[in-house]
N, CA, C and O of each residue as an XYZ file, in Angstrom:
416
protein
N     -42.487     18.001     27.456
C     -43.232     19.139     27.948
C     -42.326     20.369     27.897
O     -41.380     20.497     28.674
N     -42.630     21.246     26.986
C     -41.765     22.389     26.716
C     -41.777     23.433     27.823
O     -40.823     24.203     27.939
N     -42.810     23.484     28.629
C     -42.914     24.522     29.647
C     -42.548     24.003     31.040
O     -43.242     24.279     32.018
N     -41.465     23.259     31.112
C     -41.025     22.676     32.380
C     -39.556     23.021     32.607
O     -38.723     22.862     31.714
N     -39.251     23.496     33.819
C     -37.866     23.726     34.219
C     -37.472     22.537     35.096
O     -37.857     22.454     36.262
N     -36.695     21.615     34.511
C     -36.298     20.404     35.215
C     -35.138     20.723     36.138
O     -34.131     21.294     35.719
N     -35.292     20.348     37.396
C     -34.244     20.561     38.378
C     -33.877     19.241     39.034
O     -34.353     18.179     38.635
N     -33.031     19.324     40.035
C     -32.623     18.131     40.769
C     -33.815     17.542     41.522
O     -33.925     16.322     41.645
N     -34.711     18.396     42.028
C     -35.892     17.941     42.755
C     -37.142     18.151     41.915
O     -37.495     17.325     41.074
N     -37.799     19.272     42.162
C     -39.047     19.567     41.455
C     -38.803     19.899     39.988
O     -37.793     20.502     39.626
N     -39.749     19.493     39.163
C     -39.819     19.945     37.776
C     -40.918     21.002     37.770
O     -42.100     20.675     37.880
N     -40.530     22.259     37.642
C     -41.479     23.362     37.817
C     -42.147     23.716     36.497
O     -41.478     23.957     35.492
N     -43.481     23.745     36.514
C     -44.269     24.157     35.358
C     -44.120     25.665     35.205
O     -44.424     26.416     36.132
N     -43.653     26.111     34.042
C     -43.425     27.541     33.814
C     -44.511     28.173     32.950
O     -44.466     29.373     32.677
N     -45.480     27.381     32.522
C     -46.589     27.894     31.729
C     -47.675     28.478     32.622
O     -47.420     28.836     33.772
N     -48.875     28.572     32.092
C     -50.004     29.141     32.819
C     -50.325     28.313     34.057
O     -50.142     27.096     34.072
N     -50.809     28.998     35.100
C     -51.212     28.343     36.350
C     -52.594     28.838     36.757
O     -53.003     29.945     36.406
N     -53.307     27.994     37.505
C     -54.600     28.434     38.022
C     -54.391     29.181     39.336
O     -53.255     29.377     39.768
N     -55.481     29.596     39.969
C     -55.359     30.412     41.185
C     -54.781     29.637     42.367
O     -54.322     30.248     43.332
N     -54.795     28.309     42.311
C     -54.190     27.507     43.370
C     -52.713     27.202     43.105
O     -52.057     26.571     43.934
N     -52.185     27.642     41.958
C     -50.778     27.442     41.630
C     -50.481     26.214     40.793
O     -49.321     25.952     40.476
N     -51.521     25.442     40.423
C     -51.315     24.255     39.587
C     -51.158     24.662     38.128
O     -51.878     25.533     37.640
N     -50.210     24.027     37.429
C     -50.036     24.286     36.010
C     -51.251     23.821     35.226
O     -51.839     22.785     35.535
N     -51.626     24.590     34.210
C     -52.755     24.216     33.360
C     -52.297     24.169     31.909
O     -51.396     24.900     31.497
N     -52.945     23.288     31.143
C     -52.558     23.061     29.759
C     -53.805     22.694     28.964
O     -54.704     22.035     29.487
N     -53.865     23.113     27.712
C     -54.959     22.694     26.844
C     -54.675     21.293     26.334
O     -53.589     21.018     25.822
N     -55.655     20.406     26.474
C     -55.534     19.036     26.000
C     -55.918     18.970     24.528
O     -56.420     19.949     23.975
N     -55.691     17.841     23.895
C     -55.960     17.683     22.459
C     -57.415     17.970     22.110
O     -57.704     18.464     21.020
N     -58.333     17.665     23.025
C     -59.756     17.907     22.749
C     -60.199     19.310     23.171
O     -61.396     19.584     23.256
N     -59.242     20.188     23.432
C     -59.451     21.597     23.773
C     -59.987     21.816     25.188
O     -60.375     22.932     25.534
N     -60.013     20.763     26.006
C     -60.356     20.942     27.420
C     -59.110     21.413     28.160
O     -57.986     21.189     27.711
N     -59.324     22.065     29.296
C     -58.221     22.513     30.124
C     -57.873     21.398     31.109
O     -58.743     20.910     31.830
N     -56.600     20.996     31.141
C     -56.154     19.939     32.048
C     -55.088     20.468     32.986
O     -54.519     21.535     32.759
N     -54.821     19.711     34.045
C     -53.772     20.079     34.991
C     -52.462     19.444     34.540
O     -52.402     18.252     34.240
N     -51.423     20.259     34.501
C     -50.131     19.825     33.966
C     -49.542     18.659     34.748
O     -48.922     17.781     34.147
N     -49.713     18.619     36.064
C     -49.128     17.520     36.840
C     -49.807     16.195     36.507
O     -49.156     15.150     36.526
N     -51.106     16.221     36.201
C     -51.802     14.989     35.816
C     -51.341     14.519     34.435
O     -51.165     13.321     34.213
N     -51.147     15.461     33.507
C     -50.664     15.120     32.170
C     -49.264     14.507     32.269
O     -48.973     13.505     31.616
N     -48.405     15.111     33.086
C     -47.047     14.595     33.260
C     -47.069     13.191     33.855
O     -46.359     12.305     33.379
N     -47.871     12.984     34.883
C     -47.934     11.661     35.523
C     -48.408     10.610     34.528
O     -47.813      9.537     34.429
N     -49.475     10.911     33.792
C     -50.006      9.938     32.840
C     -49.011      9.665     31.702
O     -48.942      8.548     31.191
N     -48.249     10.682     31.311
C     -47.246     10.504     30.255
C     -46.092      9.612     30.732
O     -45.659      8.716     30.007
N     -45.601      9.855     31.942
C     -44.418      9.145     32.437
C     -44.732      7.842     33.155
O     -43.918      6.920     33.130
N     -45.898      7.744     33.796
C     -46.208      6.577     34.635
C     -47.351      5.748     34.063
O     -47.234      4.529     33.934
N     -48.450      6.402     33.724
C     -49.615      5.690     33.212
C     -50.897      6.327     33.713
O     -50.858      7.357     34.386
N     -52.034      5.723     33.392
C     -53.328      6.304     33.762
C     -53.514      6.419     35.276
O     -52.961      5.638     36.052
N     -54.295      7.399     35.664
C     -54.676      7.593     37.066
C     -56.036      6.920     37.235
O     -56.985      7.234     36.516
N     -56.122      6.010     38.172
C     -57.366      5.261     38.381
C     -58.503      6.209     38.770
O     -58.274      7.204     39.458
N     -59.719      5.905     38.334
C     -60.876      6.733     38.704
C     -61.005      6.844     40.224
O     -60.807      5.871     40.952
N     -61.342      8.047     40.683
C     -61.524      8.285     42.111
C     -60.259      8.649     42.855
O     -60.308      8.950     44.048
N     -59.108      8.625     42.162
C     -57.853      8.994     42.816
C     -57.422     10.388     42.394
O     -57.736     10.844     41.294
N     -56.703     11.056     43.277
C     -56.085     12.343     42.991
C     -54.580     12.148     43.113
O     -54.127     11.117     43.610
N     -53.815     13.111     42.671
C     -52.362     13.050     42.822
C     -51.941     13.992     43.934
O     -52.247     15.184     43.891
N     -51.248     13.470     44.920
C     -50.705     14.285     45.995
C     -49.290     14.696     45.630
O     -48.504     13.882     45.147
N     -48.969     15.956     45.861
C     -47.607     16.447     45.658
C     -46.831     16.196     46.955
O     -47.037     16.904     47.941
N     -45.952     15.206     46.965
C     -45.184     14.920     48.173
C     -44.209     16.055     48.488
O     -43.727     16.166     49.615
N     -43.923     16.888     47.505
C     -43.022     18.028     47.687
C     -43.770     19.275     48.160
O     -43.137     20.278     48.489
N     -45.089     19.231     48.200
C     -45.939     20.349     48.604
C     -45.766     21.561     47.689
O     -45.898     22.702     48.133
N     -45.471     21.312     46.411
C     -45.288     22.375     45.422
C     -46.299     22.148     44.293
O     -46.073     21.293     43.437
N     -47.415     22.901     44.274
C     -48.447     22.642     43.266
C     -47.994     22.836     41.828
O     -48.633     22.306     40.919
N     -46.927     23.570     41.588
C     -46.454     23.767     40.214
C     -45.482     22.666     39.767
O     -44.997     22.694     38.636
N     -45.195     21.696     40.650
C     -44.281     20.603     40.315
C     -44.984     19.569     39.445
O     -46.115     19.175     39.728
N     -44.305     19.129     38.380
C     -44.834     18.089     37.491
C     -43.912     16.866     37.449
O     -44.039     16.032     36.552
N     -42.991     16.750     38.403
C     -42.091     15.609     38.479
C     -42.902     14.392     38.920
O     -43.434     14.390     40.031
N     -43.014     13.354     38.082
C     -43.833     12.200     38.453
C     -43.339     11.492     39.712
O     -44.119     10.812     40.380
N     -42.069     11.639     40.042
C     -41.547     11.037     41.270
C     -42.077     11.746     42.516
O     -42.006     11.197     43.615
N     -42.603     12.953     42.357
C     -43.152     13.726     43.474
C     -44.670     13.617     43.555
O     -45.287     14.256     44.407
N     -45.281     12.817     42.681
C     -46.736     12.708     42.616
C     -47.166     11.317     43.056
O     -46.684     10.313     42.531
N     -48.079     11.266     44.027
C     -48.515      9.994     44.581
C     -50.030      9.884     44.457
O     -50.752     10.729     44.985
N     -50.525      8.847     43.764
C     -51.980      8.664     43.696
C     -52.550      8.419     45.089
O     -51.966      7.691     45.892
N     -53.698      9.038     45.364
C     -54.318      8.927     46.682
C     -55.816      9.067     46.535
O     -56.296      9.576     45.522
N     -56.559      8.621     47.530
C     -58.013      8.697     47.502
C     -58.482     10.138     47.623
O     -57.949     10.909     48.421
N     -59.475     10.493     46.833
C     -60.059     11.824     46.918
C     -60.969     11.902     48.134
O     -61.651     10.935     48.474
N     -60.973     13.050     48.781
C     -61.869     13.297     49.907
C     -62.829     14.397     49.469
O     -62.453     15.570     49.466
N     -64.074     14.043     49.096
C     -65.020     15.048     48.617
C     -65.220     16.177     49.631
O     -65.338     15.940     50.834
N     -65.256     17.403     49.118
C     -65.507     18.565     49.964
C     -64.366     18.942     50.888
O     -64.571     19.694     51.841
N     -63.166     18.437     50.629
C     -62.051     18.766     51.524
C     -61.691     20.242     51.405
O     -61.830     20.849     50.343
N     -61.234     20.795     52.496
C     -60.732     22.164     52.502
C     -59.293     22.106     52.978
O     -58.992     21.422     53.956
N     -58.405     22.812     52.304
C     -56.996     22.748     52.697
C     -56.538     23.989     53.445
O     -55.584     23.907     54.219
N     -57.175     25.131     53.246
C     -56.707     26.376     53.857
C     -56.786     26.299     55.380
O     -57.859     26.073     55.939
N     -55.659     26.484     56.041
C     -55.614     26.503     57.493
C     -55.821     25.148     58.147
O     -56.096     25.083     59.346
N     -55.697     24.071     57.395
C     -55.919     22.721     57.907
C     -54.594     21.970     57.918
O     -53.785     22.142     57.006
N     -54.353     21.131     58.943
C     -53.121     20.335     58.928
C     -53.020     19.539     57.626
O     -54.018     19.030     57.114
N     -51.811     19.442     57.109
C     -51.631     18.765     55.833
C     -50.736     17.549     55.982
O     -49.924     17.466     56.904
N     -50.896     16.611     55.067
C     -50.035     15.437     54.982
C     -49.458     15.411     53.580
O     -50.167     15.076     52.631
N     -48.193     15.755     53.428
C     -47.527     15.793     52.141
C     -48.289     16.665     51.154
O     -48.467     16.278     49.999
N     -48.739     17.828     51.588
C     -49.341     18.787     50.681
C     -50.842     18.750     50.608
O     -51.434     19.593     49.935
N     -51.488     17.813     51.270
C     -52.934     17.740     51.177
C     -53.558     17.412     52.517
O     -52.938     16.768     53.363
N     -54.785     17.860     52.704
C     -55.535     17.654     53.917
C     -55.884     16.191     54.093
O     -56.128     15.486     53.113
N     -55.911     15.739     55.304
C     -56.272     14.358     55.605
C     -57.395     14.339     56.630
O     -57.385     15.133     57.571
N     -58.353     13.451     56.464
C     -59.437     13.322     57.436
C     -58.917     12.800     58.765
O     -59.612     12.884     59.778
N     -57.713     12.267     58.774
C     -57.145     11.700     59.992
C     -56.267     12.695     60.738
O     -55.672     12.336     61.754
N     -56.169     13.930     60.267
C     -55.311     14.919     60.901
C     -53.896     14.824     60.379
O     -53.654     14.193     59.350
N     -52.941     15.452     61.086
C     -51.556     15.448     60.610
C     -50.997     14.026     60.577
O     -51.127     13.265     61.536
N     -50.378     13.692     59.462
C     -49.784     12.372     59.296
C     -48.342     12.522     58.852
O     -47.977     13.516     58.224
N     -47.526     11.537     59.178
C     -46.183     11.520     58.611
C     -46.094     10.354     57.627
O     -47.054      9.596     57.486
N     -44.963     10.199     56.950
C     -44.824      9.172     55.913
C     -45.101      7.770     56.462
O     -45.727      6.966     55.771
N     -44.661      7.452     57.671
C     -44.902      6.130     58.241
C     -46.402      5.882     58.406
O     -46.885      4.781     58.141
N     -47.142      6.914     58.848
C     -48.595      6.787     58.977
C     -49.228      6.498     57.628
O     -50.096      5.632     57.514
N     -48.794      7.222     56.608
C     -49.381      7.041     55.292
C     -49.101      5.647     54.752
O     -49.988      5.023     54.168
N     -47.901      5.155     54.934
C     -47.549      3.824     54.456
C     -48.335      2.755     55.215
O     -48.706      1.733     54.639
N     -48.587      2.984     56.495
C     -49.337      2.026     57.303
C     -50.797      1.951     56.860
O     -51.445      0.920     57.039
N     -51.316      3.033     56.283
C     -52.703      3.059     55.828
C     -52.887      2.314     54.508
O     -54.009      1.958     54.147
N     -51.808      2.082     53.797
C     -51.889      1.473     52.466
C     -52.439      0.075     52.512
O     -52.569     -0.572     51.472
């Protein structure tokens, strides 16, 4: 991925971003895809249907697969002004890593 600044922690997408700060990239079929999903699928493998990728670093421009965790999608979720768990809203309120692991 040519538009990535690899660091010790986050791998920052330096190409185009959407209004939420996620990197965007044109896919082979000319659809617009999210750079973090492309990176995860390239380095780790397919993302199961119905799952989203959570940024454990809380940095939407990060494409480091080690910072991306598959998680269940919550339809209609709103993140603005809502307690977050590793970068994303949870129906259970604020969670820490132990809570998340216990839910697995």
